[in-house]
Rosetta silent file (secondary structure, phi, psi, omega in degrees, C-alpha in Angstrom):
SEQUENCE: XXXXXXXXXXXXXXXXXXXXXXXXXXXXXXXXXXXXXXXXXXXXXXXXXXXXXXXXXXXXXXXXXXXXXXXXXXXXXXXXXXXXXXXXXXXXXXXXXXXXXXXXXXXXXXXXXXXXXXXXXXXXXXXXXXXXXXXXXXXXXXXXXXXXXXXXXXXXXXXXXXXXXXXXXXXXXXXXXXXXXXXXXXXXXXXXXXXXXXXXXXXXXXXXXXXXXXXXXXXXXXXXXXXXXXXXXXXXXXXXXXXXXXXXXXXXXXXXXXXXXXXXXXXXXXXXXXXXXXXXXXXXXXXXXXXXXXXXXXXXXXXXXXXXXXXXXXXXXXXXXXXXXXXXXXXXXXXXXXX
SCORE:     score description
SCORE:     0.000 S_00000001
   1 L     0.000  133.644 -176.837   18.535   21.597   31.419 S_00000001
   2 L   -73.608  155.109 -173.259   15.321   22.504   29.522 S_00000001
   3 L   -75.331  130.758  178.099   13.038   19.753   28.251 S_00000001
   4 L   -57.502  145.228  175.974   13.674   18.856   24.559 S_00000001
   5 L   -63.767  -50.095  176.509   11.116   19.987   21.985 S_00000001
   6 E  -112.418  125.766 -173.527   11.257   16.548   20.376 S_00000001
   7 E  -131.518  112.657  171.201   11.835   13.443   22.465 S_00000001
   8 E  -112.507  127.817 -177.415   11.954   10.050   20.805 S_00000001
   9 E  -138.349  112.978  177.201   12.616    6.922   22.788 S_00000001
  10 E    63.597   27.486 -173.024   12.728    3.400   21.406 S_00000001
  11 E   -70.939  137.884 -179.920   10.422    4.227   18.530 S_00000001
  12 E  -147.684  145.750  170.858    9.516    1.453   16.223 S_00000001
  13 E  -138.276  126.923 -175.243    7.175    0.697   13.380 S_00000001
  14 E  -121.166  134.026  170.260    6.425   -2.649   11.889 S_00000001
  15 E  -114.880   99.499 -175.191    4.350   -3.589    8.763 S_00000001
  16 L    57.039 -116.048 -178.858    3.823   -7.311    9.106 S_00000001
  17 L   -86.617   -5.429 -174.630    7.329   -8.905    8.882 S_00000001
  18 E   -99.631  125.124 -173.065    8.940   -5.717    7.723 S_00000001
  19 E  -100.184   95.867 -178.350   10.534   -3.483   10.430 S_00000001
  20 E   -73.787  -41.842  178.646   10.447    0.060    8.923 S_00000001
  21 E  -134.007  128.005 -172.498   11.738    1.845   12.037 S_00000001
  22 E  -130.776  110.803  171.959   13.595   -0.008   14.744 S_00000001
  23 E    56.273   52.264 -175.860   14.495    1.264   18.229 S_00000001
  24 E   -90.292  123.046  178.456   14.947    4.978   17.229 S_00000001
  25 E  -131.866  124.669  174.036   16.066    7.182   20.080 S_00000001
  26 E  -168.845  162.099 -177.608   16.961   10.972   19.750 S_00000001
  27 E  -136.090  141.347  172.208   16.203   14.385   21.179 S_00000001
  28 E  -127.364  127.787 -175.171   16.037   17.812   19.541 S_00000001
  29 L   -89.891  168.551  171.581   16.113   21.021   21.508 S_00000001
  30 L   -59.095  139.638  179.709   14.817   24.507   20.874 S_00000001
  31 L    80.665    3.717  178.094   16.646   26.549   18.284 S_00000001
  32 L   -93.658  151.863  174.868   18.116   23.472   16.619 S_00000001
  33 E  -114.854  103.225 -167.233   18.096   22.687   12.958 S_00000001
  34 E  -112.578  128.116  174.495   18.130   18.863   12.780 S_00000001
  35 E  -112.060  132.036  174.440   18.405   16.863    9.526 S_00000001
  36 E  -102.970  117.277 -178.464   17.337   13.252    9.198 S_00000001
  37 E  -112.780  161.907  176.597   19.262   11.560    6.438 S_00000001
  38 L   163.679  155.661  178.307   19.184    8.191    4.974 S_00000001
  39 L   -71.802  167.658  177.657   18.837    6.183    1.643 S_00000001
  40 L   -54.374  135.898 -173.451   15.434    5.356    0.243 S_00000001
  41 L    76.541   13.220 -178.420   13.466    3.116    2.463 S_00000001
  42 L   -80.955  -18.068  176.395   15.434    3.874    5.565 S_00000001
  43 L   109.953   23.210 -179.677   12.372    4.980    7.472 S_00000001
  44 H   -68.311  -57.445 -178.754   12.600    8.867    7.314 S_00000001
  45 H   -66.683  -30.355  173.226    9.065    9.573    6.165 S_00000001
  46 H   -62.186  -46.585  177.261    7.644    6.891    8.490 S_00000001
  47 H   -61.557  -43.388  176.466    9.321    8.602   11.399 S_00000001
  48 H   -62.945  -35.595  178.221    8.004   12.084   10.431 S_00000001
  49 H   -73.547  -29.606  173.014    4.483   10.620   10.096 S_00000001
  50 H   -70.873  -34.319  173.153    4.671    9.076   13.512 S_00000001
  51 H   -69.100  -20.996  179.255    5.732   12.504   14.989 S_00000001
  52 L   -94.582    1.376 -179.531    2.644   14.052   13.335 S_00000001
  53 L    75.285    8.784  177.045    0.304   11.300   14.747 S_00000001
  54 L   -68.834  -41.211  179.277   -0.561   10.047   11.202 S_00000001
  55 L  -114.038  142.720  179.751    0.856    6.632   12.060 S_00000001
  56 L   -96.737  127.414 -179.998    0.697    4.803   15.316 S_00000001
  57 L   -65.654  148.138  177.277    4.057    3.358   16.592 S_00000001
  58 L   -96.594   -6.903 -179.421    4.245   -0.389   17.273 S_00000001
  59 E  -159.351  144.409  173.564    7.061    0.323   19.868 S_00000001
  60 E    81.592 -169.480 -178.034    8.418    3.156   21.932 S_00000001
  61 E  -135.660  151.087  168.451    7.286    6.725   22.384 S_00000001
  62 E  -133.695  131.502  178.954    7.477   10.077   20.531 S_00000001
  63 E  -128.562  141.583  173.121    6.764   13.371   22.213 S_00000001
  64 E  -124.988  123.321 -176.395    6.622   16.991   21.059 S_00000001
  65 L    51.193   39.061 -179.455    6.497   19.687   23.647 S_00000001
  66 L    76.607    4.248 -177.520    5.818   17.041   26.156 S_00000001
  67 E  -103.380  137.467  174.258    2.754   15.725   24.353 S_00000001
  68 E   -65.712  127.068 -168.911    2.363   12.160   23.078 S_00000001
  69 L   -68.349  -28.604  179.750    2.470   12.366   19.229 S_00000001
  70 L  -100.831  -51.982  179.909   -0.294    9.784   18.708 S_00000001
  71 L   -58.788  -37.169 -178.880   -2.460    9.860   21.876 S_00000001
  72 L  -115.964   36.978 -168.942   -2.479   13.693   21.908 S_00000001
  73 H   -65.083  -27.677  174.343   -2.081   14.280   18.255 S_00000001
  74 H   -62.923  -51.235  175.686   -4.715   17.080   18.054 S_00000001
  75 H   -59.446  -37.615  179.100   -2.827   19.118   20.604 S_00000001
  76 H   -67.986  -38.967 -178.827    0.490   18.433   18.928 S_00000001
  77 H   -65.425  -18.415  178.890   -0.817   19.700   15.566 S_00000001
  78 H   -74.252  -21.409 -174.030   -1.690   22.989   17.253 S_00000001
  79 H  -109.156   -2.405 -174.600    2.087   23.378   17.981 S_00000001
  80 E  -126.767  140.595  171.008    3.622   21.983   14.836 S_00000001
  81 E  -106.084  118.788 -172.756    3.843   23.212   11.248 S_00000001
  82 E  -113.216  129.279  174.330    4.025   20.201    8.869 S_00000001
  83 E  -120.545  101.126  178.071    5.207   20.220    5.282 S_00000001
  84 L   -71.768  162.235  174.619    4.732   16.836    3.611 S_00000001
  85 L   -62.467  -38.449 -178.763    6.682   15.755    0.535 S_00000001
  86 L  -121.379   86.567 -179.845    3.546   15.582   -1.696 S_00000001
  87 L   -75.153  143.617 -174.896    1.186   18.246   -0.303 S_00000001
  88 L  -128.871  145.689 -176.220   -2.480   17.926   -1.310 S_00000001
  89 L  -131.525  169.794  162.711   -5.195   20.592   -1.281 S_00000001
  90 L   -69.283  119.894 -170.796   -8.872   21.003   -2.178 S_00000001
  91 L   -61.987  -38.160 -169.689   -8.440   21.495   -5.883 S_00000001
  92 L  -105.842   33.617  162.496  -11.203   24.037   -6.488 S_00000001
  93 L  -114.226  141.428 -179.272  -10.181   26.484   -3.704 S_00000001
  94 E   -76.455  158.666  176.368   -7.958   29.418   -4.619 S_00000001
  95 H   -45.010  -60.441 -174.170   -4.511   29.835   -2.991 S_00000001
  96 H   -62.406  -34.404 -177.693   -5.676   32.716   -0.742 S_00000001
  97 H   -73.097  -31.166  176.589   -8.860   30.882    0.222 S_00000001
  98 H   -68.008  -40.066  176.130   -6.750   27.926    1.371 S_00000001
  99 H   -63.922  -36.590  178.335   -4.484   30.155    3.422 S_00000001
 100 H   -67.728  -42.171  178.009   -7.542   31.803    4.971 S_00000001
 101 H   -60.677  -50.414  177.359   -9.054   28.459    5.738 S_00000001
 102 H   -52.150  -45.174 -172.041   -5.872   27.105    7.499 S_00000001
 103 H   -69.999  -32.818  177.458   -5.532   30.318    9.485 S_00000001
 104 H   -69.248  -32.844 -175.586   -9.177   30.262   10.608 S_00000001
 105 H   -69.790  -26.203  179.465   -8.834   26.577   11.662 S_00000001
 106 L   -99.018   19.269  175.346   -6.019   27.834   14.072 S_00000001
 107 L    76.377   16.491  176.633   -8.256   30.616   15.411 S_00000001
 108 L   -85.555  145.418  168.473   -6.751   33.569   13.485 S_00000001
 109 L   -74.607  166.500  179.842   -8.673   36.476   12.269 S_00000001
 110 H   -63.301  -34.715 -174.601   -8.680   37.599    8.637 S_00000001
 111 H   -75.283  -34.541  173.484   -6.632   40.537    9.385 S_00000001
 112 H   -68.256  -38.543  178.517   -3.987   38.498   11.375 S_00000001
 113 H   -62.321  -39.730 -176.533   -3.925   36.036    8.458 S_00000001
 114 H   -71.010  -32.944 -179.443   -3.359   38.767    5.882 S_00000001
 115 H   -70.129  -37.063 -176.130   -0.521   40.279    8.009 S_00000001
 116 H   -79.184  -31.560 -175.579    1.219   37.046    8.431 S_00000001
 117 H   -87.518  -22.165 -168.999    0.990   35.645    4.843 S_00000001
 118 H   -61.827  -48.554  179.383    1.968   38.938    2.973 S_00000001
 119 H   -66.290  -31.039 -178.943    5.801   38.753    3.623 S_00000001
 120 H   -66.662  -47.031  176.207    5.760   34.998    3.021 S_00000001
 121 H   -61.429  -37.185  178.090    4.019   35.383   -0.344 S_00000001
 122 H   -71.285  -42.319  178.776    6.422   37.960   -1.423 S_00000001
 123 H   -62.467  -38.300 -178.218    9.478   36.039   -0.237 S_00000001
 124 L   -93.010    7.557  177.274    8.362   32.878   -2.077 S_00000001
 125 L    53.187   56.844 -178.508    7.210   34.837   -5.196 S_00000001
 126 L  -118.097   10.763 -176.579    3.685   33.438   -5.076 S_00000001
 127 H   -60.171  -40.017 -177.048    1.795   36.784   -5.555 S_00000001
 128 H   -74.949   -7.020 -175.650    0.562   35.975   -9.003 S_00000001
 129 H  -114.177    0.146  179.827   -0.900   32.648   -8.041 S_00000001
 130 L   -67.874  -24.758  176.732   -2.993   33.369   -4.926 S_00000001
 131 L   -93.147    5.756  179.827   -6.117   33.894   -6.910 S_00000001
 132 L   -97.197  146.411  179.242   -5.564   30.782   -8.931 S_00000001
 133 E   -65.640  141.571 -179.406   -7.252   27.406   -8.165 S_00000001
 134 H   -62.752  -23.560  178.786   -4.934   24.980   -6.440 S_00000001
 135 H   -63.267  -17.518 -173.706   -5.705   22.322   -9.179 S_00000001
 136 H  -103.452   10.849  178.436   -3.745   24.473  -11.573 S_00000001
 137 L   -82.538  149.795  171.437   -0.548   24.674   -9.318 S_00000001
 138 L   -82.729  172.953 -179.722    2.699   23.009  -10.256 S_00000001
 139 H   -58.960  -48.962 -178.366    4.540   20.847   -7.689 S_00000001
 140 H   -58.000  -41.566  179.248    6.856   23.753   -6.740 S_00000001
 141 H   -64.139  -43.257  178.379    3.854   26.138   -6.292 S_00000001
 142 H   -55.480  -45.881  177.422    2.150   23.541   -4.116 S_00000001
 143 H   -64.597  -33.936  176.018    5.155   23.306   -1.998 S_00000001
 144 H   -65.338  -49.920 -176.686    5.379   27.021   -1.591 S_00000001
 145 H   -61.945  -39.938  177.705    1.739   27.232   -0.594 S_00000001
 146 H   -64.814  -32.122  178.662    2.098   24.346    1.883 S_00000001
 147 H   -67.661  -41.753 -179.300    5.129   26.106    3.584 S_00000001
 148 H   -63.766  -42.389  175.190    3.099   29.249    3.959 S_00000001
 149 H   -65.863  -28.114  174.033    0.276   27.202    5.646 S_00000001
 150 H   -71.049  -38.292 -174.268    2.753   25.477    7.883 S_00000001
 151 H   -84.081  -10.794 -171.570    4.303   28.755    8.994 S_00000001
 152 L   -64.270  -36.960 -179.360    0.917   30.642    9.355 S_00000001
 153 L   -79.722   -0.818 -175.547    0.097   29.644   12.959 S_00000001
 154 L    62.396   56.928 -174.983    3.615   30.591   14.094 S_00000001
 155 L   -66.951  154.515  174.083    4.429   27.095   15.338 S_00000001
 156 L   -72.481  -27.038 -175.936    7.003   26.067   17.931 S_00000001
 157 E  -131.603  134.239  178.298    8.184   23.163   15.875 S_00000001
 158 E  -112.802  130.039  176.775    8.569   22.765   12.042 S_00000001
 159 E  -125.212  118.150 -174.130    8.584   19.176   10.565 S_00000001
 160 E  -124.726  120.752  178.569    9.558   19.279    6.839 S_00000001
 161 E  -102.793  105.772 -171.390    9.673   16.230    4.653 S_00000001
 162 L    56.034   52.392 -160.909   11.933   16.928    1.667 S_00000001
 163 L   -65.790  -24.942 -176.659   11.146   20.582    1.769 S_00000001
 164 L   -97.629   -1.628  179.382   13.229   21.651   -1.323 S_00000001
 165 L   -59.732  128.118  175.731   12.025   18.702   -3.565 S_00000001
 166 L    86.391   -0.346  177.017   10.444   20.241   -6.636 S_00000001
 167 L   -93.136  146.132  175.124   11.652   23.836   -6.015 S_00000001
 168 L   -75.381  173.866 -177.997   13.672   25.895   -8.362 S_00000001
 169 H   -61.298  -34.358  179.795   16.963   27.402   -7.155 S_00000001
 170 H   -69.176  -46.051 -176.815   15.407   30.779   -6.345 S_00000001
 171 H   -67.467  -36.006  179.303   12.628   29.217   -4.278 S_00000001
 172 H   -61.826  -44.520  173.340   15.114   26.894   -2.569 S_00000001
 173 H   -56.526  -46.045  171.104   17.216   29.790   -1.455 S_00000001
 174 H   -55.910  -52.817  177.681   14.184   31.563   -0.111 S_00000001
 175 H   -55.523  -48.220 -176.990   13.043   28.499    1.781 S_00000001
 176 H   -64.322  -34.769  174.041   16.423   27.937    3.397 S_00000001
 177 H   -58.079  -46.278 -178.822   16.518   31.672    4.411 S_00000001
 178 H   -65.264  -46.568  179.230   13.091   31.231    6.127 S_00000001
 179 H   -53.417  -49.781 -178.711   14.270   28.026    7.847 S_00000001
 180 H   -61.512  -42.921 -174.049   17.385   29.718    9.320 S_00000001
 181 H   -67.210  -37.413  176.498   15.363   32.677   10.537 S_00000001
 182 H   -64.505  -37.917  173.363   12.921   30.348   12.191 S_00000001
 183 H   -65.591  -36.787 -176.728   15.783   28.528   14.078 S_00000001
 184 H   -67.183  -25.717  178.962   17.299   31.854   15.029 S_00000001
 185 L   -88.428    6.871  171.761   13.956   32.791   16.748 S_00000001
 186 L    93.425    8.345  172.094   14.234   29.657   18.946 S_00000001
 187 L   -72.144  150.438  170.741   11.982   27.407   16.757 S_00000001
 188 E   -92.569  124.126  176.229   12.860   23.675   16.330 S_00000001
 189 E  -114.661  123.573 -176.845   13.232   22.596   12.772 S_00000001
 190 E  -130.451  112.154 -170.794   13.250   18.844   12.007 S_00000001
 191 E  -141.729  157.926  173.663   13.441   17.877    8.328 S_00000001
 192 E  -114.719  149.295  177.074   14.530   14.969    6.126 S_00000001
 193 L  -157.636  157.755  165.095   16.490   15.376    2.923 S_00000001
 194 L   -99.402   -2.211 -177.025   18.690   13.595    0.438 S_00000001
 195 L   -91.367   97.800 -172.319   20.787   16.679   -0.273 S_00000001
 196 H   -70.692  -41.749 -173.761   23.777   15.973    1.830 S_00000001
 197 H   -68.928  -28.306  175.440   25.711   19.205    0.956 S_00000001
 198 H   -67.104  -44.694 -178.745   22.559   21.324    1.915 S_00000001
 199 H   -65.236  -29.739 -174.807   22.324   19.490    5.257 S_00000001
 200 H   -74.066  -37.089 -179.218   26.042   19.996    5.788 S_00000001
 201 H   -81.774  -29.912 -165.691   25.709   23.846    5.364 S_00000001
 202 H   -91.872  -41.254 -165.053   22.357   24.254    7.056 S_00000001
 203 L   -89.927  144.480  172.851   22.085   21.963   10.071 S_00000001
 204 L   -86.358  -30.405  173.568   23.548   22.124   13.564 S_00000001
 205 E  -139.356  153.299  174.079   23.077   18.288   13.947 S_00000001
 206 E  -132.683  148.781  172.902   22.296   15.349   11.765 S_00000001
 207 E  -120.912  132.309 -174.295   21.022   11.783   12.178 S_00000001
 208 E  -107.518  115.913  172.138   21.697    9.051    9.607 S_00000001
 209 E   -92.891  139.110  172.368   19.054    6.267    9.421 S_00000001
 210 E  -146.448  125.230 -175.639   19.888    3.018    7.727 S_00000001
 211 L    49.988   45.508 -179.790   17.593    0.048    7.475 S_00000001
 212 L    76.597   -7.611  176.696   15.384    1.614   10.042 S_00000001
 213 E  -106.917  153.442  177.249   18.085    2.139   12.700 S_00000001
 214 E   -73.291  107.910 -176.100   19.880    5.171   13.791 S_00000001
 215 E   -89.654  -26.041 -178.478   23.418    4.532   12.398 S_00000001
 216 E  -158.679  148.166  167.793   24.922    7.976   13.498 S_00000001
 217 E  -151.047  148.545 -178.737   23.943   11.151   15.109 S_00000001
 218 E   147.181 -178.632  173.603   25.789   14.336   16.160 S_00000001
 219 L   -74.511  178.788  176.798   27.240   17.512   14.829 S_00000001
 220 H   -64.669  -37.905 -178.895   29.550   17.455   11.872 S_00000001
 221 H   -67.223  -43.611 -179.993   32.613   17.618   14.113 S_00000001
 222 H   -64.637  -35.685  176.625   31.338   14.653   16.195 S_00000001
 223 H   -74.070  -28.419  173.806   30.679   12.603   13.106 S_00000001
 224 H   -69.292  -17.555  174.357   34.090   13.356   11.652 S_00000001
 225 L   -67.304  -17.671  178.943   35.571   11.765   14.711 S_00000001
 226 L   -85.039  -19.489 -170.833   34.313    8.450   13.289 S_00000001
 227 L  -124.341 -122.525  176.146   36.171    8.987   10.013 S_00000001
 228 L  -110.088  162.212 -172.127   38.930   11.471    9.139 S_00000001
 229 L   -62.849  -28.170 -178.301   39.234   15.089   10.295 S_00000001
 230 L  -108.436   22.741 -178.057   38.409   16.569    6.952 S_00000001
 231 L   -70.297  138.517  168.918   35.565   14.235    5.867 S_00000001
 232 L   -72.134  157.339  173.620   32.620   15.640    4.097 S_00000001
 233 H   -57.552  -35.510 -179.578   29.059   14.715    5.213 S_00000001
 234 H   -59.884  -42.594 -177.813   28.876   12.724    2.058 S_00000001
 235 H   -69.531  -42.955  177.090   31.978   10.575    2.990 S_00000001
 236 H   -60.242  -43.905  177.017   30.540   10.168    6.481 S_00000001
 237 H   -57.469  -50.393 -178.839   27.200    9.042    5.102 S_00000001
 238 H   -71.942  -23.829  175.610   28.729    6.349    2.933 S_00000001
 239 H   -67.091  -53.967 -177.233   30.943    5.176    5.721 S_00000001
 240 H   -69.601  -17.692 -179.632   28.223    4.645    8.251 S_00000001
 241 L   -97.619    5.412  173.574   25.883    3.037    5.786 S_00000001
 242 L    72.120   38.711  177.600   28.448    0.436    4.661 S_00000001
 243 L   -70.550  130.252  178.041   29.020    1.506    1.065 S_00000001
 244 H   -57.389  -30.410 -176.393   31.238   -1.031   -0.717 S_00000001
 245 H   -67.500  -17.233 -178.444   33.090    1.745   -2.570 S_00000001
 246 H  -100.410    7.589  177.580   34.517    2.780    0.781 S_00000001
 247 L    83.897    6.923  177.536   35.780   -0.769    1.612 S_00000001
 248 L  -101.062  134.028 -178.707   32.953   -1.597    4.083 S_00000001
 249 L   -74.781  145.346  172.925   30.973   -4.704    3.335 S_00000001
 250 L   -65.110  161.258  173.842   27.094   -4.192    3.200 S_00000001
 251 L   -57.347  144.532 -173.192   25.150   -5.803    6.015 S_00000001
 252 L   -67.437  147.636  173.831   24.806   -9.544    5.763 S_00000001
 253 L   -87.632  123.988 -179.982   21.566  -10.820    4.352 S_00000001
 254 L   -63.709  137.123  176.080   19.777  -12.972    6.860 S_00000001
 255 L   -63.964  146.437  179.125   19.225  -16.649    6.007 S_00000001
 256 L   -69.555  137.834 -174.523   15.652  -17.652    5.504 S_00000001
 257 L   -68.050  151.010  175.243   14.289  -19.337    8.653 S_00000001
 258 L   -70.895  131.162  178.189   13.526  -23.128    8.758 S_00000001
 259 L   -63.945  131.033 -179.415    9.770  -23.624    8.614 S_00000001
 260 E  -130.838  166.178  174.919    8.504  -24.639   12.042 S_00000001
 261 E  -131.310  143.247  177.971    5.270  -25.482   13.782 S_00000001
 262 E   -95.157  122.856  178.964    4.326  -24.892   17.354 S_00000001
 263 E  -112.490  114.661 -177.860    3.220  -28.015   19.255 S_00000001
 264 E   -68.389  141.645  173.420    1.854  -27.378   22.751 S_00000001
 265 L   -82.482  148.339 -176.589    3.250  -29.599   25.510 S_00000001
 266 L   -66.483  -24.275 -175.827    0.654  -31.379   27.679 S_00000001
 267 L  -123.538  151.764  173.896    2.271  -29.891   30.885 S_00000001
 268 L    77.800   -9.570  175.529    3.631  -26.449   31.799 S_00000001
 269 L    72.150   17.653 -177.035    1.942  -24.584   28.968 S_00000001
 270 L   -93.846  163.807  179.814    5.196  -24.305   26.921 S_00000001
 271 E  -118.012  143.875  179.162    5.501  -24.677   23.204 S_00000001
 272 E  -114.758  130.767  176.419    7.992  -26.845   21.292 S_00000001
 273 E   -84.377  121.919 -179.469    9.235  -25.897   17.911 S_00000001
 274 E  -120.713  125.630 -179.203    9.139  -28.972   15.558 S_00000001
 275 E   -72.406  137.442  179.416   10.630  -28.938   12.165 S_00000001
 276 L   -70.251  141.091  176.403    8.139  -29.668    9.394 S_00000001
 277 L  -114.320  145.589 -178.234    8.961  -32.716    7.328 S_00000001
 278 L   -76.499  125.909 -176.272    7.986  -33.166    3.662 S_00000001
 279 L   -67.487  142.921 -177.183    5.485  -35.896    3.497 S_00000001
 280 L   -81.128  148.682  179.848    6.602  -38.989    1.578 S_00000001
 281 L   -62.597  138.415 -177.154    4.777  -40.024   -1.528 S_00000001
 282 L   -76.638  144.298 -179.324    1.996  -42.538   -0.813 S_00000001
 283 L   -75.536  153.003  177.985    2.235  -46.073   -2.260 S_00000001
 284 L   -65.446  137.125 -174.611   -0.490  -46.927   -4.776 S_00000001
 285 L   -67.366  144.243  178.740   -3.457  -48.503   -3.073 S_00000001
 286 L   -67.067  157.052  176.760   -3.888  -52.349   -3.803 S_00000001
 287 L   -60.591  148.742  178.814   -6.520  -53.366   -6.186 S_00000001
 288 L   -68.508  163.030  177.884   -9.977  -53.784   -4.633 S_00000001
 289 H   -64.645  -29.377  179.566  -11.407  -57.283   -3.925 S_00000001
 290 H   -69.088  -33.619  173.572  -13.863  -56.824   -6.696 S_00000001
 291 H   -63.460  -42.113 -176.767  -10.999  -56.379   -9.157 S_00000001
 292 H   -69.418  -35.481  178.775   -9.374  -59.411   -7.821 S_00000001
 293 H   -71.035  -16.142  178.588  -12.606  -61.499   -8.010 S_00000001
 294 L   -77.948  -10.297  172.950  -13.068  -60.520  -11.592 S_00000001
 295 L   -93.369  116.850  177.589   -9.944  -62.657  -12.613 S_00000001
 296 L  -116.573  135.632  176.511  -11.184  -66.247  -12.483 S_00000001
 297 L   -94.489  116.760 -168.714   -8.994  -69.224  -12.968 S_00000001
 298 L   -80.085  -18.568 -178.291  -10.851  -71.815  -14.871 S_00000001
 299 L  -142.945  143.566 -176.181   -8.623  -74.793  -14.175 S_00000001
 300 L   -87.777   -3.309 -172.974   -6.504  -75.843  -11.248 S_00000001
 301 L   -73.428  174.605  175.291   -4.093  -77.661  -13.615 S_00000001
 302 L   -68.040  -14.723 -176.519   -0.624  -76.303  -14.532 S_00000001
 303 L   -70.184  146.068  177.393   -1.877  -75.082  -17.859 S_00000001
 304 L   -64.451  141.384 -171.901   -2.183  -71.462  -18.196 S_00000001
 305 L   -74.183  149.414 -178.792   -5.516  -70.113  -17.748 S_00000001
 306 L   -75.591  148.021  179.999   -7.411  -69.027  -20.799 S_00000001
 307 L   -65.477  147.022  175.987   -8.002  -65.309  -21.163 S_00000001
 308 L   -60.669  136.484 -176.007  -11.483  -64.221  -20.225 S_00000001
 309 L   -95.972  138.211 -179.881  -13.948  -64.307  -22.984 S_00000001
 310 L   -88.312  142.234  174.038  -16.378  -61.414  -23.748 S_00000001
 311 L   -74.717  139.035 -177.855  -19.959  -62.216  -24.234 S_00000001
 312 L   -65.020  145.615 -179.599  -21.190  -61.429  -27.755 S_00000001
 313 L   -91.234  126.528  176.297  -23.256  -58.287  -27.946 S_00000001
 314 L  -103.991  126.046  176.522  -26.782  -58.884  -29.240 S_00000001
 315 L   -82.338  129.917 -177.088  -28.550  -56.179  -30.916 S_00000001
 316 L   -70.920  150.746  178.520  -32.254  -56.154  -29.959 S_00000001
 317 L   -60.913  146.844  176.891  -34.690  -56.597  -32.775 S_00000001
 318 L   -61.350  148.829  175.442  -36.185  -53.514  -34.194 S_00000001
 319 L   -80.836  138.161  177.677  -39.628  -52.588  -33.001 S_00000001
 320 L   -86.682   -3.026  173.914  -42.394  -53.093  -35.350 S_00000001
 321 L    54.332   35.003  179.263  -44.421  -50.225  -33.849 S_00000001
 322 L    85.819   -4.087  176.503  -47.622  -52.403  -34.132 S_00000001
 323 L   -91.193  142.717  178.997  -47.077  -53.386  -37.792 S_00000001
 324 L  -113.524  131.813  178.850  -46.847  -56.861  -38.893 S_00000001
 325 L  -115.717  125.034  178.063  -44.693  -57.855  -41.910 S_00000001
 326 L   -98.387  129.120 -176.022  -45.308  -61.036  -43.720 S_00000001
 327 L  -105.343  127.678  177.773  -42.373  -62.668  -45.371 S_00000001
 328 L  -115.959  138.008  178.904  -43.170  -64.935  -48.266 S_00000001
 329 L   -87.703  172.136  176.974  -40.787  -67.316  -49.872 S_00000001
 330 H   -64.952  -33.326 -179.588  -40.540  -68.070  -53.524 S_00000001
 331 H   -66.022  -38.562 -177.665  -42.374  -71.422  -53.078 S_00000001
 332 H   -65.129  -36.574  175.488  -45.289  -69.625  -51.566 S_00000001
 333 H   -59.590  -37.739 -175.340  -45.515  -67.377  -54.621 S_00000001
 334 H   -75.667  -31.482  178.663  -45.571  -70.449  -56.885 S_00000001
 335 H   -68.706  -38.898 -176.195  -48.266  -72.079  -54.737 S_00000001
 336 H   -67.985  -33.858 -179.540  -50.396  -68.987  -54.981 S_00000001
 337 H   -66.334  -35.618 -178.619  -50.070  -68.929  -58.733 S_00000001
 338 H   -67.009  -32.051 -178.729  -51.419  -72.490  -58.887 S_00000001
 339 L   -84.346    0.000    0.000  -54.531  -71.664  -56.953 S_00000001
């Protein structure tokens, strides 16, 4: 048996406490058209980015053509054509300049680049836009340009993230025809999509991700064995993801953990989990001795003590600022008159 082009074993990616991808294992062989399905947030794009070496896994391994997708990511990119969901380009390069740039990065001559892109430009109806700046491209035109750049080096593996998102029906039909032709030539196509009917018509096998885990994988016939013989891929999808409309309960919500603290034991180097207790409110502190001494009992008799009296506040005499004021009474005035 030949070695699989894509080999994923126990792959996982964690962001803090959130497990985006958990223990994912699958293999895709040459000539296969494999679709990765799942609801929003299931981990599809995270998986594709780990395959391209953009993200480093926190568990497990991913290999393409026998190469580690992260440790040997430069060599992997020489063998893979990647179409992201939101392609970005240098805005002030023209479409043809961008295609030439990508081709030359892969070691192709200008004549080889022109020969390879000509049928793709015509197939995707991009002839009128090749001399336009990428800043003026619509989302669909960017998707077409990115697909041409992904196919330009004639890769052994195609990884496509939502490839038909933003394309009109004509461009969608052209892209699917290109993808089928690539698989017929022995290339491996691994792509994610939300379009279940498209995956049902196009793919040889599908995998369904749910909450970061692989809920189901196989051909349509193998997946139908889990449901009814005539089930559509849409019905299978809702069944394996636990849709309440199909009578299956959603996965239980985990209870929040009890807050704990780790207390090291003095012997053995083990740790003991101790439940945290809410501290009880502290009692008010007793009055200080100075406050107690300020209350004086004037008499030891049984009579109640008189309340403390306040000392009268005396206003200091005004300053004379060196002036002397003589106060004379009315008698002094009479005496003065007599003299």
